DODRENMAR-626635 format. One record per residue (C-alpha): residue in three letters; x, y, z; residue number from 1. Coordinates in Angstrom, 1 decimal. Layout:
<torpas>
+------+--------+--------+--------+------+
: resn :     c1 :     c2 :     c3 : resi :
+------+--------+--------+--------+------+
:  ALA :      X :      Y :      Z :  NUM :
...
+------+--------+--------+--------+------+
</torpas>
This chain:
<torpas>
+------+--------+--------+--------+------+
: resn :     c1 :     c2 :     c3 : resi :
+------+--------+--------+--------+------+
:  MET :  -11.6 :   -3.7 :   11.8 :    1 :
:  ASN :  -12.7 :   -4.4 :   15.4 :    2 :
:  THR :  -12.8 :   -8.2 :   15.9 :    3 :
:  ASN :  -15.0 :   -7.7 :   19.0 :    4 :
:  ILE :  -17.8 :   -6.6 :   16.8 :    5 :
:  LEU :  -18.1 :  -10.1 :   15.3 :    6 :
:  MET :  -18.2 :  -11.5 :   18.8 :    7 :
:  MET :  -21.6 :   -9.9 :   19.2 :    8 :
:  LEU :  -23.0 :  -12.5 :   16.8 :    9 :
:  SER :  -23.7 :  -15.8 :   18.4 :   10 :
:  ASN :  -23.1 :  -19.2 :   16.7 :   11 :
:  LEU :  -21.2 :  -17.7 :   13.8 :   12 :
:  ASP :  -19.4 :  -20.3 :   11.7 :   13 :
:  ALA :  -16.1 :  -19.6 :   10.0 :   14 :
:  GLU :  -17.6 :  -19.2 :    6.5 :   15 :
:  GLU :  -20.2 :  -16.7 :    7.6 :   16 :
:  ALA :  -17.7 :  -14.8 :    9.8 :   17 :
:  MET :  -15.4 :  -14.4 :    6.9 :   18 :
:  PHE :  -18.2 :  -13.2 :    4.7 :   19 :
:  ILE :  -19.4 :  -10.6 :    7.3 :   20 :
:  GLN :  -15.8 :   -9.5 :    7.9 :   21 :
:  ASN :  -15.3 :   -8.8 :    4.2 :   22 :
:  LEU :  -18.6 :   -7.1 :    4.0 :   23 :
:  ILE :  -17.9 :   -4.6 :    6.8 :   24 :
:  LYS :  -14.2 :   -4.1 :    6.5 :   25 :
:  ASP :  -14.5 :   -0.6 :    5.0 :   26 :
:  MET :  -16.9 :    0.6 :    7.6 :   27 :
:  ASN :  -16.0 :    2.6 :   10.7 :   28 :
:  GLU :  -16.6 :    1.1 :   14.1 :   29 :
:  ASP :  -20.0 :    2.7 :   14.7 :   30 :
:  GLN :  -21.2 :    1.6 :   11.2 :   31 :
:  GLN :  -19.9 :   -1.9 :   12.0 :   32 :
:  ARG :  -21.7 :   -2.0 :   15.3 :   33 :
:  ASN :  -25.0 :   -0.8 :   13.7 :   34 :
:  PHE :  -24.7 :   -3.4 :   10.9 :   35 :
:  VAL :  -24.1 :   -6.2 :   13.4 :   36 :
:  MET :  -27.1 :   -5.1 :   15.6 :   37 :
:  MET :  -29.4 :   -5.0 :   12.6 :   38 :
:  TYR :  -28.0 :   -8.2 :   11.1 :   39 :
:  GLN :  -28.2 :  -10.3 :   14.3 :   40 :
:  ASN :  -31.9 :   -9.7 :   14.6 :   41 :
:  LYS :  -32.6 :  -11.0 :   11.1 :   42 :
:  ARG :  -30.1 :  -13.9 :   10.6 :   43 :
:  ARG :  -31.0 :  -17.5 :   11.2 :   44 :
:  ASP :  -28.9 :  -19.8 :   13.3 :   45 :
:  THR :  -27.9 :  -23.2 :   11.7 :   46 :
:  THR :  -29.1 :  -25.0 :   14.8 :   47 :
:  LEU :  -32.6 :  -23.5 :   14.4 :   48 :
:  ILE :  -32.7 :  -24.6 :   10.7 :   49 :
:  LEU :  -31.5 :  -28.1 :   11.8 :   50 :
:  ILE :  -34.2 :  -28.4 :   14.5 :   51 :
:  THR :  -37.0 :  -27.2 :   12.3 :   52 :
:  THR :  -35.9 :  -29.6 :    9.6 :   53 :
:  ILE :  -36.0 :  -32.5 :   12.0 :   54 :
:  ILE :  -39.5 :  -31.4 :   13.1 :   55 :
:  GLY :  -40.4 :  -32.1 :    9.4 :   56 :
:  PHE :  -40.2 :  -35.8 :   10.1 :   57 :
:  PHE :  -43.0 :  -35.5 :   12.7 :   58 :
:  GLY :  -45.7 :  -33.9 :   10.5 :   59 :
:  PHE :  -44.7 :  -30.2 :   10.2 :   60 :
:  ALA :  -42.5 :  -30.3 :    7.1 :   61 :
:  GLY :  -41.4 :  -27.0 :    5.6 :   62 :
:  ILE :  -40.9 :  -24.9 :    8.7 :   63 :
:  GLN :  -37.2 :  -24.4 :    7.7 :   64 :
:  ARG :  -38.3 :  -23.1 :    4.3 :   65 :
:  PHE :  -40.7 :  -20.6 :    5.9 :   66 :
:  LEU :  -37.9 :  -19.4 :    8.2 :   67 :
:  THR :  -35.6 :  -18.8 :    5.2 :   68 :
:  ASP :  -38.3 :  -16.8 :    3.4 :   69 :
:  GLN :  -39.0 :  -19.5 :    0.9 :   70 :
:  ILE :  -42.8 :  -19.4 :    1.4 :   71 :
:  GLY :  -43.7 :  -21.3 :   -1.8 :   72 :
:  MET :  -41.4 :  -24.2 :   -1.0 :   73 :
:  GLY :  -42.6 :  -24.2 :    2.6 :   74 :
:  ILE :  -46.2 :  -24.6 :    1.5 :   75 :
:  LEU :  -45.2 :  -27.3 :   -1.0 :   76 :
:  TYR :  -43.2 :  -29.2 :    1.7 :   77 :
:  PHE :  -46.1 :  -28.9 :    4.1 :   78 :
:  PHE :  -48.7 :  -30.3 :    1.8 :   79 :
:  THR :  -46.4 :  -33.1 :    0.3 :   80 :
:  GLY :  -44.8 :  -34.2 :    3.6 :   81 :
:  GLY :  -41.5 :  -32.7 :    2.5 :   82 :
:  PHE :  -41.8 :  -34.3 :   -0.9 :   83 :
:  CYS :  -42.4 :  -37.7 :    0.9 :   84 :
:  PHE :  -39.5 :  -37.0 :    3.2 :   85 :
:  VAL :  -36.9 :  -36.8 :    0.3 :   86 :
:  GLY :  -36.8 :  -32.9 :    0.4 :   87 :
:  THR :  -36.6 :  -33.0 :    4.2 :   88 :
:  ILE :  -33.7 :  -35.4 :    4.1 :   89 :
:  ILE :  -31.9 :  -33.2 :    1.6 :   90 :
:  ASP :  -32.6 :  -30.1 :    3.8 :   91 :
:  LEU :  -31.3 :  -32.1 :    6.8 :   92 :
:  VAL :  -28.0 :  -32.7 :    5.0 :   93 :
:  ASN :  -27.8 :  -29.1 :    3.6 :   94 :
:  HIS :  -29.1 :  -27.2 :    6.6 :   95 :
:  LYS :  -25.9 :  -25.2 :    6.9 :   96 :
:  SER :  -26.0 :  -24.0 :    3.3 :   97 :
:  LEU :  -29.7 :  -23.1 :    3.7 :   98 :
:  ALA :  -28.8 :  -20.9 :    6.7 :   99 :
:  LEU :  -25.8 :  -19.4 :    5.0 :  100 :
:  GLU :  -27.6 :  -18.5 :    1.8 :  101 :
:  TYR :  -30.4 :  -16.9 :    3.8 :  102 :
:  ASN :  -27.9 :  -15.0 :    6.0 :  103 :
:  GLN :  -25.9 :  -13.8 :    3.1 :  104 :
:  LYS :  -29.1 :  -12.4 :    1.5 :  105 :
:  VAL :  -30.0 :  -10.7 :    4.8 :  106 :
:  ALA :  -26.5 :   -9.3 :    5.1 :  107 :
:  TYR :  -26.7 :   -7.7 :    1.7 :  108 :
:  GLU :  -30.2 :   -6.3 :    2.5 :  109 :
:  THR :  -28.9 :   -4.9 :    5.8 :  110 :
:  LEU :  -25.9 :   -3.3 :    3.9 :  111 :
:  ASN :  -28.3 :   -1.7 :    1.4 :  112 :
:  VAL :  -30.5 :   -0.3 :    4.2 :  113 :
:  MET :  -27.4 :    1.2 :    5.9 :  114 :
:  LYS :  -26.3 :    2.8 :    2.5 :  115 :
:  THR :  -29.7 :    4.5 :    2.2 :  116 :
:  TRP :  -29.4 :    5.9 :    5.7 :  117 :
:  HIS :  -26.0 :    7.5 :    4.9 :  118 :
:  GLN :  -27.0 :    9.1 :    1.6 :  119 :
+------+--------+--------+--------+------+
</torpas>
């Protein structure tokens, strides 16, 4: 595997890097490059999730949920003030896992799209 491929992804933490590395280990270099280019456009950075969660304390709760395709929860957070800030505080503590779960889902979707291309 070409380790420079993972360098194309910015702000990748160790857990996500290992996950992506295991996901693309059987691909050739061109396939890996294509995967990374598709994946980097869809993934969410943990810093973005953290900042949007903090914004939830100032009247716009739920943005982080919209960014992670949890539209129903985003609407619920917006209209309840992040469950009276309790949900926002929980998301603040768990912002890395929110981003990782979303990014893993996006990685699997990207892999499935690439498989349909090569059939």
